[in-house]
C-alpha positions in Angstrom: 192.8 368.3 -21.6 195.5 366.9 -19.4 196.7 363.6 -21.1 197.5 361.9 -17.6 194.2 362.5 -16.7 192.8 361.5 -19.9 194.7 358.1 -19.6 193.9 357.6 -16.1 190.1 358.1 -16.7 190.2 355.5 -19.6 191.7 353.1 -17.6 189.1 353.2 -14.8 186.3 353.2 -17.3 187.7 350.2 -19.1 188.3 348.5 -15.8 184.6 349.7 -14.7 183.2 347.9 -18.0 185.0 344.7 -17.7 183.8 344.1 -14.3 180.2 344.8 -15.3 180.2 342.4 -18.1 181.0 339.6 -16.0 178.4 340.9 -13.2 175.3 339.0 -13.1 172.1 341.2 -13.0 169.7 340.4 -10.3 165.9 341.5 -10.6 163.8 339.6 -7.9 164.1 337.5 -5.1 164.0 334.4 -7.0 167.0 335.6 -9.0 169.2 335.6 -5.7 168.0 332.4 -4.6 169.0 330.9 -7.9 172.6 332.3 -7.6 173.0 331.2 -4.0 171.7 327.6 -5.0 174.2 327.4 -7.9 177.1 328.5 -5.7 176.0 326.7 -2.8 179.7 324.9 -2.4 181.3 328.3 -2.5 179.5 330.9 -0.6 180.9 332.5 2.5 179.0 332.4 5.8 177.9 336.2 5.0 176.6 335.5 1.6 172.6 334.9 1.2 169.3 336.1 1.7 169.0 338.3 5.2 166.1 340.2 6.9 167.6 343.5 8.4 165.9 344.9 11.5 166.9 348.2 12.2 166.1 350.3 15.5 167.3 354.0 15.2 167.3 355.6 18.7 167.4 359.5 18.8 169.3 361.0 21.9 169.8 364.7 23.1 172.9 363.6 25.2 171.7 360.8 27.2 168.0 361.2 26.9 166.1 359.0 24.6 163.6 360.9 23.1 162.3 359.0 19.9 162.9 355.4 18.3 162.0 354.3 14.8 162.1 350.6 13.7 162.3 349.3 10.1 162.7 345.9 8.2 164.1 344.9 5.0 165.0 341.9 3.0 168.6 341.9 1.7 171.0 339.8 -0.3 174.6 339.7 0.3 176.9 338.6 -2.6 180.9 338.6 -2.7 182.6 340.8 -5.7 186.3 340.4 -5.6 187.1 340.7 -1.8 183.9 342.8 -0.9 180.6 341.8 -0.1 178.1 344.1 -1.3 174.4 344.3 -0.3 171.4 344.6 -2.5 167.7 345.0 -2.1 165.3 342.4 -3.9 165.0 344.2 -7.2 169.0 344.4 -7.4 169.4 347.8 -6.3 172.3 348.9 -4.3 171.5 348.8 -0.5 174.7 350.7 0.2 175.9 348.2 3.0 179.5 346.5 2.2 181.4 344.1 4.5 184.8 342.8 4.6 186.2 339.8 5.9 188.6 340.0 9.3 191.2 337.7 10.6 188.3 336.3 12.6 186.0 333.7 11.2 182.7 334.9 10.8 183.4 338.5 11.9 183.2 341.2 9.3 183.8 344.9 8.9 180.6 346.5 8.3 180.5 349.7 6.2 177.9 352.0 5.1 178.7 354.8 2.5 177.0 358.2 3.6 176.9 360.0 0.1 175.7 363.1 1.6 179.1 363.4 3.4 181.4 361.2 1.2 182.2 359.2 4.3 181.9 355.6 5.6 180.5 354.5 8.9 182.1 351.4 10.2 181.4 348.7 12.8 182.5 345.0 13.7 179.6 342.6 12.6 179.4 339.2 14.1 177.4 336.2 12.7 176.4 334.0 15.8 175.7 330.3 15.4 171.9 330.8 15.1 172.6 332.5 11.7 171.9 336.1 13.3 174.4 338.9 12.6 174.4 342.4 15.0 176.1 345.4 15.0 175.6 349.0 16.1 176.9 352.4 14.8 176.2 356.0 15.1 175.7 358.5 12.4 178.5 361.0 12.3 177.7 364.7 13.5 178.4 366.1 10.0 175.7 363.8 8.5 172.9 364.6 11.3 173.5 368.2 10.8 172.8 367.9 7.2 169.7 365.6 7.9 168.3 367.6 10.7 169.2 371.0 9.3 168.2 373.9 11.6 166.5 371.5 14.1 169.9 369.9 14.8 171.1 370.5 18.7 174.4 370.0 20.2 174.5 366.7 22.0 172.0 365.1 19.4 172.9 361.6 18.1 171.4 358.7 16.6 172.3 355.1 17.5 171.5 352.3 15.1 171.0 349.0 16.5 171.2 346.4 13.4 170.3 342.5 13.5 170.5 340.6 10.3 168.7 337.2 10.5 169.8 334.9 7.6 166.8 333.3 5.6 168.3 331.6 2.8 170.3 329.6 2.0 169.6 327.4 5.0 
């Protein structure tokens, strides 16, 4: 085994282990509420519990041919300089936010593991505790998902609205 590779791997493993030792484990909505209550003085506006409403619009060129909507409660917590999101059982929600230079504007990122790529958009928190953004899935992702039924000109637009529910 190449020693440089081994040392690099060992360092990454140690860093990962040290981060996880200090990470709090969340298993319920109550655990998240307790955390947000205990850290209320130091929370960033994006941190908290949110109801996420997503509408996916399916297009073939400019023609809308289907639409699906779904909703989920999500927690957002800052770890180092990144805001991570979690479902109510503490599982990764796979959505990340980074601060921008503009107050209450964040860079939204979702990691599409199937194609090893991020999709990004600006997310803005308004005065009424709502955050909105739109993004499209990359063509490469849609080709994997739709397989043989994928057609040229097909695209999916995601319209996402987050409503903050805790803390008030």
